[in-house]
Phi, psi and omega in degrees: 000136181289147178251015179272124177231125183242009176207124180219155171257126187241134178252110184246144178220123177282167180283150177281149175287147178284149180287147172288163183250135173257106185216150176240133181294126180234121180208145181301135181071009175230075184290340181244059184291336179087170181290140179219028178285130182275167180277153175282155180280156178286142175287150181288147176274159168254117188238130173266129182229133179289128176231116184292346176282347179263129184239358183211163180258024187298325182298323182278342173291320181277330181230081187278352182256120181228135183222137175277168183276155181278156172285153180274149178289155175288165181226168177294170183074025179057036178262116180279149178287153179288146176288148174290152180280137175292143176260112182261120181251114178286137179229157179292156174297129181099015181280131176255132181256126180236154174274183185295338180268000179093005178283137181285124178264325181198149175238105190265105180230127178108136181306130176088352178297135187229161178209130178278105183282331179212128184270132178291152181284150177287148174283147179283149179282140174281171184290341175295321179284340182269352181293145180213170178304331180266336178239082190286329183223076180301135178266027182208167174221164180273146178281154173287147179280145174292146177287157180289136176234133182205159174258127179232161177242131176253126177238130179265123173246112186305133178268097181223151179277327185232135177241126175268120180236155180161177180294158173304143178065024177280348179106018182294316180296322178296320180296314182292333180288331180265338177279333183224188179267006180294148181235072180285164177287132181232128178205168186263043175220155184296155178057038172297319179273120180250352179221153175296139177249138180247140175221154179251128183243135175247121178230102185067233180267001183257130176243127181219164180255146181231136183243134175260105183273135180308151188305137177259151178223167177304135182089007183298323182291344176258005175107002181285142181067221180254003189299311184298328181291332189237357177298332179297339183283354177259359187295326186268357186288157178268336181212142176256133179245114175277115177262114183252134181271111180270001181232035181295145180268357181272118187291336184273002182245149170216156187301321183294316178296319177303316179298315181297320180295314181294320178296322178296320179292321177295322178293322177296321179292319174087158175085005183241014186293331185271359182278133176295149181243145171230141178252128177247120175268106189264160176067038178283356176289342177274133183306313179296327178294319179292321179298317181291325178297317178296328183287318187266349184301314180302321180296316181292321178295326178295334177279354178097008181279147170273126190250138174228130175260122186224167173215122178289338182280308183269356182065019180292129173077002184288322180297314179299321180295314183296322179287326177295319177295320179299321179295316179295317180297317180298319179293323179294320178294320180292332181281344180289143178295149179295133181292120179279155175293155182298131179249142176260119182262122179257122179246095182295152180289139179297147184294334181261013180267113182282346180088003179202166177227149175236121180234140177273122178244193187291093175086002179204174180241133182249132177252125178235142178162152183299312184292308180303319181291323177292319180297323178295318179296333184270359187265133173271105186282000173273357182242115183299322181295323178294321177294321176297322177297320176298316179299319178299316181296315180296323179294315180295328178290339180103012183294317182296321179299318180290327176296320177297316179297327181282353177101011180289146177233165180304133180094349178291154181275128179240130181245128178248122178109173179290167184300321186284346183209060186254157174244133186250133178236151163265111193285131172233114181300139180281134174271335178209163180214153176113196188292337181294345180271354187280145172252227175291164183303133181086004181234166177212129185301336181293345181244015176263146171286147179302138180242144176299158182298320180298321179292322178296322178295318179298319180296319179295320178295320178296321178295320179295319179297319178298319180294320180294318179297319178296322180293316180297325181295322182269354179227069185294339181257000000 
């Protein structure tokens, strides 16, 4: 069974960010040590990197689920959590990355070329990083963001300068075996070659790669035979070589018809119209093969093809063919534009871009935007103070103002985020924002039920007594 795999579906998941820590420094004789919760670590990325030593996607066929490690949570004493390790996945040169809908995300060509397939989540800030002159001791920390998870498709398109195409058993494997050091399987039955074979050819000062593509038959561009699986491997080549069998034993076939059929399949596949063609009349060492080559050569030359008569057995015509291919490859390489150095494109945000949108939908208002959605993911909704901090941030960003402009009223339903992962609020406009709204650590008056005045006095007295006891404990003398 062959171990060559050139198309796989891969499920990648980046690491989650570590949660921030809510901690207060406690040390003898330092009753007001302040917040010292550290930040959470960043989740690891999933990165695809071209490795020329890798020639197949077989590893991802057997293990299609890959996940990077999570970031560690922060700790007290201003200790930040460790970042998750990036997961680096080696892929063959010429790998195309597509999303689940078939859109091309990246075309990885060249040793070391990389693509971040899944972005790790940000670590949450600890309460030490959230402290401010008005919020001196936050009783909460931000949660780490979940890492990105996505399904991608990897397709391998062989990076070769020359592609040998033709009917099964036309002699393509034999040619590549004598032109290069490649050792493909050779036998006298159709579809002997089940995977593309690559070989390296040296002709003078030019070194180029040649690919033996598995045999094509009528209907290959629609998936018949092996054609659809391997036609993608000719997309990157500089020249197409039609290998025609002049000594075929099948009475209903002739080399000219074979050429027309293969050209029709290439045209159906598309994108190869600009590639130069060479016709190789193979197996001329056989008397009948040489006679047929002499018969059809004038017709092919009249079509404008450059013709070479060769024999893989006697090595007839191979030197002329290899140098002709080297000349075409060299001219194709010279015609390519010079590769520019990588440029970083900076696209500043428009001055009128608020960074979010508010739209009125059926019975509710939806808020979309990178910042609001990220802030929601980072909020611990079990902590009133954290929810109040989220409300402050949204208010400062201008979300409440836009909700008013959109016609929202107190008690209306507000949804932040996409449908599949949204958070729903019953909106209450803020009358004030900031530290003056804070109560005890971990609380926010905006989320407290109204209390009678007598109860509020008792609570204040209890807080004073607690503070006095704490002071006496740390100051025994």
